[in-house]
C-alpha positions in Angstrom: 0.0 0.0 0.0 1.3 3.5 -0.9 0.7 6.3 1.5 0.6 9.8 0.1 1.5 12.8 2.3 -0.5 16.0 1.6 1.2 19.4 1.3 -0.6 20.5 4.4 0.9 17.6 6.4 4.4 18.5 5.1 3.9 22.2 6.1 2.5 21.1 9.5 5.6 18.9 10.2 8.0 21.6 9.1 6.3 24.1 11.5 6.7 21.7 14.5 9.2 22.9 17.0 11.6 20.6 18.8 13.6 21.5 21.9 16.6 19.8 23.4 18.0 19.9 26.9 20.8 22.2 25.8 18.2 24.7 24.5 16.3 24.6 27.8 19.5 24.8 29.8 20.5 27.9 27.8 17.2 29.6 28.6 17.4 28.6 32.2 20.8 30.3 32.6 20.0 33.4 30.5 16.7 33.9 28.6 18.2 36.7 26.6 20.9 34.4 25.3 18.2 31.9 24.2 16.3 34.8 22.5 19.4 35.7 20.5 20.2 32.1 19.6 16.8 30.9 18.5 14.3 33.7 18.0 16.8 36.0 16.4 18.6 33.2 14.6 22.1 34.3 15.8 23.2 30.9 17.2 26.8 30.2 16.4 28.1 26.6 16.3 31.5 26.3 17.8 33.7 23.3 18.7 36.8 22.9 20.9 39.3 20.4 22.0 37.2 19.7 25.0 34.0 19.0 23.0 35.9 16.8 20.5 37.6 15.0 23.4 34.2 14.4 25.1 32.6 13.0 21.9 35.5 10.7 21.3 35.4 9.3 24.9 31.6 8.9 24.6 31.8 7.0 21.4 34.6 4.7 22.7 32.8 3.9 26.0 29.5 3.3 24.3 30.9 0.9 21.8 32.7 -1.0 24.6 29.6 -1.2 26.8 27.4 -2.3 24.0 29.8 -5.1 23.1 30.0 -6.0 26.8 26.3 -6.7 27.1 25.6 -8.0 23.6 28.8 -9.9 22.7 30.1 -10.8 26.2 33.0 -9.6 28.4 35.7 -11.6 26.6 34.8 -10.1 23.2 34.5 -6.6 24.7 37.9 -6.8 26.5 39.5 -7.6 23.1 38.7 -4.0 22.0 41.7 -1.8 22.1 40.1 1.2 23.8 43.1 3.4 23.6 43.5 2.8 19.8 39.8 3.3 19.2 39.8 6.6 21.2 42.9 7.9 19.3 41.2 7.1 16.0 37.9 8.7 17.1 39.6 11.8 18.5 41.7 12.3 15.3 38.7 11.8 13.1 36.5 14.3 15.0 39.2 16.9 15.1 39.6 16.6 11.4 35.8 17.0 10.9 35.6 19.9 13.2 38.7 21.9 12.2 36.7 24.7 10.5 34.4 25.1 13.6 37.0 25.3 16.3 36.5 28.2 18.7 40.2 28.7 19.4 43.4 27.5 17.7 45.4 24.7 19.3 48.8 23.1 18.9 50.1 19.6 18.4 51.2 19.6 22.0 47.6 20.4 23.1 46.4 17.4 21.1 49.1 15.2 22.6 48.1 16.2 26.1 44.4 15.4 25.4 45.5 12.1 23.9 47.4 11.1 27.0 44.5 12.2 29.2 42.1 10.0 27.3 44.4 7.1 27.6 44.6 7.5 31.3 40.8 7.7 31.6 40.3 4.6 29.5 43.0 2.5 31.3 41.3 3.4 34.6 37.8 2.6 33.3 38.8 -0.7 31.7 40.6 -2.1 34.7 38.8 -5.3 35.8 38.0 -3.9 39.2 36.3 -0.8 37.8 34.5 -2.5 35.0 33.0 -5.0 37.4 32.3 -2.3 39.9 30.4 0.0 37.6 29.2 -2.3 34.8 28.9 -6.0 36.0 28.2 -7.9 32.8 25.7 -10.4 34.4 23.7 -7.8 36.3 22.1 -5.8 33.5 20.2 -6.3 30.4 21.3 -4.0 27.6 18.6 -1.6 26.4 20.6 0.7 24.3 23.1 3.5 23.7 22.0 6.8 22.2 18.5 5.9 22.9 16.2 8.4 21.2 13.5 10.3 23.1 10.8 12.1 21.1 8.0 13.3 23.4 5.2 15.9 22.8 5.2 18.5 25.5 2.5 21.1 24.6 0.9 21.9 21.3 3.4 21.5 18.5 6.5 21.5 20.7 8.4 18.2 21.2 11.3 17.3 23.4 14.1 15.5 21.5 17.1 13.8 23.1 19.5 10.9 22.8 20.3 9.1 26.1 23.9 7.9 26.4 23.1 4.5 28.0 20.2 2.6 29.4 20.4 -0.8 31.1 17.9 -2.9 33.0 18.7 -4.7 36.3 17.8 -8.3 35.7 16.9 -8.9 39.4 15.0 -5.8 40.3 13.6 -5.0 36.9 14.6 -1.3 37.3 15.9 0.7 34.5 19.0 2.8 34.8 19.8 5.9 32.7 23.4 7.0 32.5 24.8 10.2 31.1 28.6 10.4 30.5 30.4 13.6 31.2 34.0 14.5 30.7 35.4 17.2 33.0 38.7 18.8 33.6 38.8 18.1 37.3 35.4 16.6 38.1 32.3 18.3 39.4 32.6 20.4 42.6 29.9 21.1 45.1 28.6 24.1 43.1 28.3 22.0 39.9 26.4 19.1 41.5 24.0 21.7 43.0 23.5 23.4 39.6 19.9 22.8 38.5 20.9 23.6 34.9 23.1 20.5 35.0 21.3 17.9 37.1 17.8 18.5 35.7 19.0 16.9 32.5 18.6 13.4 34.0 15.4 14.3 35.8 13.8 15.3 32.5 15.2 12.2 30.8 13.7 10.1 33.5 10.3 11.8 33.1 10.2 11.6 29.3 11.6 8.0 29.1 8.8 7.1 31.6 6.2 8.8 29.4 7.4 7.5 26.0 7.9 3.9 27.1 5.3 3.6 29.8 7.7 2.8 32.5 6.8 3.8 36.1 9.0 6.6 37.4 9.9 4.6 40.5 11.3 1.9 38.2 13.9 4.3 36.8 17.2 5.3 38.4 19.6 7.9 37.0 23.3 8.6 37.3 26.0 10.9 35.9 29.2 9.1 35.1 31.9 11.8 35.2 35.4 11.2 33.8 38.2 13.5 34.9 40.9 14.6 32.5 43.2 15.7 35.3 43.9 14.8 38.9 45.2 17.1 41.6 49.0 17.1 42.1 50.8 16.6 45.4 47.8 15.7 47.5 47.7 13.1 50.3 44.1 11.9 49.7 43.4 9.1 47.1 41.9 10.2 43.8 39.9 8.5 41.0 39.3 9.6 37.4 35.8 8.3 37.7 33.2 10.3 39.7 29.6 9.2 40.2 26.8 11.6 40.9 23.2 10.5 41.4 21.0 13.5 41.7 18.0 13.3 44.0 15.4 12.0 41.6 12.3 11.0 43.6 8.9 12.0 42.0 8.8 15.4 43.7 12.2 16.4 42.3 11.2 15.2 38.8 7.9 17.1 39.1 9.8 20.3 40.0 12.0 20.0 37.0 9.0 19.4 34.7 7.3 22.5 36.1 10.3 24.6 35.3 10.6 23.0 31.9 7.0 23.7 31.1 7.5 27.3 32.2 10.2 27.5 29.5 7.7 26.2 26.9 5.1 28.7 28.1 7.5 31.7 28.1 9.1 31.0 24.7 6.4 29.4 22.5 2.9 30.4 21.4 0.0 28.0 21.6 0.6 27.2 17.9 4.2 26.1 18.7 6.0 29.1 17.1 8.6 31.3 18.9 6.9 34.0 21.0 8.0 37.3 19.6 6.7 39.3 22.6 8.1 37.0 25.3 10.1 38.2 28.3 13.7 37.4 27.7 15.8 39.2 30.4 19.6 39.3 30.5 20.9 37.2 33.4 24.7 37.5 33.5 24.9 35.7 36.9 27.4 36.3 39.7 30.6 37.7 38.4 29.1 37.4 34.9 29.6 33.6 34.9 26.8 33.2 32.4 28.6 35.5 30.0 31.9 33.7 30.2 31.2 31.2 27.3 28.4 33.2 25.7 29.1 33.9 22.0 26.9 37.0 22.2 28.8 38.8 25.0 30.3 42.1 23.8 28.9 41.6 20.3 25.1 41.3 20.5 24.8 41.8 24.3 26.3 44.1 26.8 25.9 41.6 29.6 24.1 44.1 31.9 21.4 42.5 34.0 17.8 43.3 33.0 16.0 45.1 35.9 12.3 44.5 36.3 10.1 47.6 36.6 9.3 46.8 40.2 13.0 46.9 41.0 13.2 50.5 39.8 10.4 51.8 42.2 
């Protein structure tokens, strides 16, 4: 049977808006930056050694874990993770060379290569592999698992989850997000809602899309450190685990804030809201401006004051 798509259906699909967590996170930090990026169409795509490194580590780990649960530990352990990472990092750098935010040297690349090797050697040790990903404990659900969930009107949430496994004993699902970090997450970063709400939203939307009860889903950030502190007496690990509080009330709170983003930025028809309120929020010591591509070009970084603040 041949199905024909009408022109009205094509137009309707084209007009649908999708949002990602990064888009929401950008609005959460500074609505004006989101306004410039999306409503004004001034978004600039930039890459860096850090982002290329992170993607290469992600790809390498995901391939290994997929093999671990689908082919078995013996087959997975035959993968030369260091070689694979080096090939991935080199390939990604070549693809992204025209998008790099800042120039880099061969020495910079070499340093990142060695950092990646150290991370993967730590990760692939028998003790760590068994500790974090015991091969007999979990059933493999997928890597880069797509989420596509309608939120309100024509707006949909789109994401790709790094890793999902299912505990064979408890039946609970576990969602992982891999992060690479220079020195790990400090107390301010683990308390940053713009970071940890990512997994809370993934939990909520995975539950909705696949009809899995919220209390049957756990979440965890798997953070990999490029560097360790020098000359310190305490033991250090390149792997840091962070499990944000993710009971139903915490998930509900994140959903309320996310829905506020949809209401503030989109019309009932699903188009960007031209007359929305998009204040400048530079943050303490202009921390939100630090990596903003619009600072000093399209934005002066001065905080928007509400009318009530001027009275």
